[in-house]
C-alpha positions in Angstrom: 9.1 16.9 25.7 5.9 16.2 23.5 6.6 15.5 20.1 6.6 17.2 17.0 3.8 15.3 14.9 3.5 17.1 10.4 0.6 16.1 9.2 1.1 14.6 5.7 -1.2 15.5 3.8 -1.1 14.9 -0.4 -4.0 16.8 -2.6 -5.1 15.9 -6.0 -8.0 18.1 -8.1 -9.6 19.3 -3.9 -10.4 22.4 -4.4 -14.2 21.8 -3.5 -13.1 19.6 -0.6 -10.1 21.6 0.8 -12.1 24.7 2.0 -14.1 22.6 4.2 -11.7 19.6 5.2 -8.5 22.5 5.9 -10.5 23.8 9.3 -10.7 20.6 10.6 -7.1 19.7 10.2 -6.0 23.0 12.1 -8.7 23.0 14.7 -7.1 19.9 15.6 -4.0 20.3 15.1 -4.7 23.3 17.5 -6.4 20.8 20.4 -3.8 18.5 19.6 -0.8 22.0 20.2 -3.3 22.9 23.3 -3.7 20.1 25.3 0.0 19.2 25.8 0.1 16.4 23.2 1.9 18.2 19.7 4.9 19.8 20.5 4.3 23.8 18.6 6.5 23.1 15.8 4.5 20.7 14.5 2.8 21.4 11.1 -0.1 20.7 8.3 1.4 19.5 5.4 0.0 20.0 2.4 1.7 18.3 -1.1 -0.1 19.4 -4.6 0.4 16.4 -6.2 -0.1 18.2 -10.4 -3.1 19.2 -9.4 -5.8 21.6 -12.3 -7.4 23.2 -10.8 -7.6 26.2 -8.5 -6.0 23.5 -4.9 -2.3 25.5 -6.3 -3.8 29.0 -4.4 -5.9 27.9 -1.7 -2.7 25.9 -0.7 -1.1 29.1 -0.8 -3.7 31.2 0.8 -3.9 29.0 3.5 0.0 29.2 3.9 -0.3 33.3 4.2 -3.7 33.3 7.0 -1.7 30.4 9.3 2.2 29.6 9.4 0.9 26.2 10.7 0.5 25.4 6.6 3.1 24.3 4.7 2.5 23.5 1.0 5.0 21.5 -1.2 4.3 21.5 -5.3 5.0 18.5 -7.5 6.6 19.5 -10.8 3.7 17.0 -12.2 0.6 14.4 -11.7 3.2 11.5 -10.0 0.7 9.1 -8.0 -0.2 9.9 -4.9 1.6 7.4 -3.8 5.5 9.5 -4.4 3.4 12.7 -3.4 2.9 11.2 -0.1 6.4 9.9 -0.2 7.2 13.1 -0.9 5.5 14.8 2.2 7.0 12.1 4.4 10.8 13.0 3.0 10.7 16.3 3.1 9.5 16.7 7.4 11.6 14.0 7.9 13.9 16.4 9.1 12.1 18.8 11.4 9.6 15.9 12.7 9.3 13.2 16.0 6.9 11.1 13.6 4.1 12.1 10.6 0.9 11.3 10.3 -0.9 10.9 6.5 -4.1 10.5 5.8 -6.3 11.3 2.6 -7.9 15.5 2.3 -11.5 14.3 2.0 -11.6 13.7 5.3 -13.2 10.3 5.0 -10.7 8.5 8.0 -11.8 9.8 11.3 -8.9 12.5 12.5 -9.9 12.0 15.8 -8.6 8.7 15.6 -4.4 10.8 15.8 -5.4 10.2 19.7 -5.0 6.8 19.7 -2.3 6.4 17.8 -0.1 9.2 19.4 -1.1 7.0 22.8 0.1 4.0 20.3 2.9 5.7 19.7 4.1 6.9 22.6 4.0 3.3 24.2 6.8 3.0 22.2 5.9 1.7 19.0 7.0 4.0 15.3 4.5 2.4 13.2 0.3 3.0 13.6 -1.8 1.4 11.0 -5.1 3.3 10.6 -7.3 0.6 10.0 -10.7 0.5 9.2 -13.3 -1.7 10.2 -16.5 0.2 9.7 -17.3 1.5 5.9 -21.4 1.4 5.8 -20.9 5.3 3.9 -19.0 3.5 1.1 -21.4 3.3 -2.0 -22.7 -0.6 -2.8 -19.8 -0.9 -5.8 -16.2 0.0 -3.9 -16.9 -1.7 -0.7 -17.3 -4.7 -3.5 -13.9 -4.3 -5.4 -12.0 -2.5 -2.1 -13.1 -6.3 -0.4 -12.4 -7.9 -3.6 -8.9 -5.8 -3.8 -8.1 -7.2 0.3 -8.7 -10.7 -0.7 -6.6 -10.8 -3.5 -3.5 -8.8 -1.5 -4.0 -11.9 1.3 -4.2 -14.0 -0.7 -0.7 -13.6 -2.6 1.5 -12.6 0.8 2.0 -8.5 0.1 1.6 -8.4 3.7 -0.5 -5.4 4.2 -2.9 -4.8 6.5 -6.7 -5.2 5.6 -9.1 -2.3 5.7 -5.8 0.0 5.7 -5.1 2.3 3.0 -2.5 5.9 3.7 -3.9 6.7 7.2 -1.0 4.9 9.3 1.7 7.6 11.6 5.5 6.4 11.8 8.8 8.4 13.3 11.2 10.0 12.5 13.6 6.7 12.0 10.5 4.6 10.1 10.6 7.5 7.0 14.2 7.6 7.6 14.3 3.9 6.8 11.4 3.7 4.1 14.2 6.2 2.7 16.9 3.1 2.1 13.8 1.8 0.0 15.1 3.4 -3.5 13.2 1.4 -6.4 10.7 3.7 -8.5 7.7 1.4 -8.9 6.4 0.5 -5.3 3.4 0.2 -3.2 3.6 1.9 -0.2 1.0 0.1 2.4 2.5 -3.3 2.1 6.3 -2.0 2.0 5.6 0.3 5.0 3.6 -2.2 7.0 7.2 -5.2 6.1 9.7 -2.4 7.7 9.5 -4.6 10.7 9.3 -2.3 13.5 7.5 -2.1 16.7 4.0 -1.0 14.8 0.4 -1.5 16.3 -3.2 -0.6 15.2 -5.9 1.7 15.6 -9.5 1.3 13.8 -11.5 3.7 12.9 -15.0 4.4 10.8 -15.0 5.3 7.2 -17.2 8.0 6.7 -19.0 10.6 3.3 -15.9 11.8 1.7 -16.8 15.6 2.5 -17.1 17.3 -1.4 -16.1 17.1 -4.4 -15.3 13.0 -6.9 -13.0 10.4 -5.0 -10.2 9.6 -7.5 -10.7 6.5 -7.0 -12.5 3.9 -9.4 -11.5 1.1 -10.5 -9.7 0.2 -13.0 -6.8 2.7 -10.7 -7.9 -0.5 -7.7 -7.1 -2.8 -10.4 -3.5 -0.5 -11.5 -2.5 -0.4 -8.2 -3.5 -4.5 -7.7 -0.7 -5.1 -10.0 1.5 -3.1 -8.4 1.5 -4.7 -5.6 2.0 -8.2 -6.9 4.6 -7.2 -8.7 6.4 -4.8 -5.6 5.4 -7.5 -3.7 4.7 -10.9 -3.8 6.2 -14.3 -5.0 2.7 -15.5 -4.3 2.4 -15.8 -8.5 5.8 -18.0 -8.9 4.2 -20.3 -6.6 0.8 -20.6 -8.0 2.4 -20.9 -11.9 4.6 -24.1 -10.3 1.5 -25.1 -8.2 -0.5 -25.7 -11.9 3.4 -27.7 -13.2 2.7 -29.9 -10.5 -1.2 -30.2 -11.1 -0.3 -30.8 -15.0 2.5 -33.0 -14.1 0.5 -34.7 -12.5 -1.7 -35.0 -14.9 0.3 -36.5 -17.5 0.8 -39.2 -15.4 -2.1 -40.0 -14.5 -2.5 -40.1 -18.4 0.1 -42.3 -19.6 -0.4 -44.4 -16.8 -4.3 -45.0 -18.5 -3.3 -45.2 -21.5 -1.0 -48.0 -20.5 -3.9 -50.0 -18.9 -5.7 -49.9 -21.3 -3.3 -50.1 -24.4 -2.8 -53.7 -22.3 -6.3 -54.8 -21.9 -7.4 -54.0 -25.4 -4.5 -55.0 -27.1 -5.0 -51.9 -29.1 -3.0 -48.1 -29.5 -4.9 -45.4 -28.4 -4.7 -42.7 -29.7 -7.1 -40.4 -28.2 -5.0 -41.1 -24.9 -1.7 -40.5 -25.6 -2.4 -37.1 -27.3 -3.6 -36.6 -24.2 -0.9 -37.3 -22.8 2.0 -35.3 -24.6 -0.8 -32.8 -23.7 -0.2 -32.3 -20.5 3.5 -33.1 -20.7 3.7 -30.7 -23.4 2.1 -28.4 -20.6 4.3 -29.7 -17.6 7.2 -28.7 -19.2 6.2 -24.8 -20.1 4.8 -24.1 -16.9 7.9 -26.0 -15.4 10.1 -23.9 -17.2 7.7 -20.4 -17.0 8.8 -21.2 -13.4 11.7 -21.6 -14.0 12.3 -18.8 -15.7 10.3 -16.5 -14.2 12.7 -17.6 -10.9 15.7 -15.5 -12.1 13.8 -13.0 -13.4 12.8 -11.8 -9.5 15.7 -12.2 -8.8 16.6 -9.6 -11.2 14.0 -7.2 -10.4 15.0 -7.3 -6.4 19.0 -7.0 -6.5 17.7 -3.6 -8.9 15.8 -2.2 -6.2 18.5 -1.8 -4.8 16.7 -2.5 -1.1 18.8 -2.8 2.1 19.3 -6.2 2.9 19.3 -5.5 6.9 17.9 -3.4 9.0 19.1 -3.1 13.1 16.2 -2.5 15.8 18.1 -2.2 19.2 21.8 -2.2 19.3 23.4 -3.8 22.8 27.2 -3.7 22.8 
């Protein structure tokens, strides 16, 4: 039996690109249905994230013209991550799988065919990974590269080159609903669900129309959220600096004692340096301990599920 697929497309002030991208999504939906890859109840679900332009009016018109277009409008701008969740959770009871992607046609929609292949092989999450993004401006490629390097360094679990383009089974979406936190980084959170997954590479294209909502400051805020919600690496970094500071304090103490014995004079400068390094070590150690308690409290407050059962054989 063909799976019911929902495309979940977040939109924010996209009145320029929607007249170009919506027909492409519909054409792909029809092609997948006619080829027997997906069921006839499959839909395209647009999520208007509180747009201030004519996005909602365009979406309403698209729905009137084609009943395979579904729309959700958020009461206010809640951010792309929350818009994606709203769309996925709305589709969860209706779809066997969902594909999330941006509405600007920068991700290769034809990669969905291969995603469905991986889904049919038993993968519950299929990540779209960009292997080529020559069409992006140099500064955007640079900041994006730095972002993924930072995410790898901070051990957030995000797959390099992956953003919002992914396929998730109904079960994966239902497991995601068990995560109750309001501050989250979706690509990292999905990667940590622990379900069988695969990747599909695709090319990154130029934006069809309009301007991107991403800029350096937004990417920086996203990186801070990703690190704060998904990683303990900053605490490990503080502990590492505490060890270095302690080693410097010990080395300074040894040099101070040796020189004082050899010269028979009290080296005030080395005494002060030793005290400074010792104080820094104590401060960093205290920060690590306090940070550890705060991190534990933070993760307890999130109420994440303790475990997730993949298979049971009784």
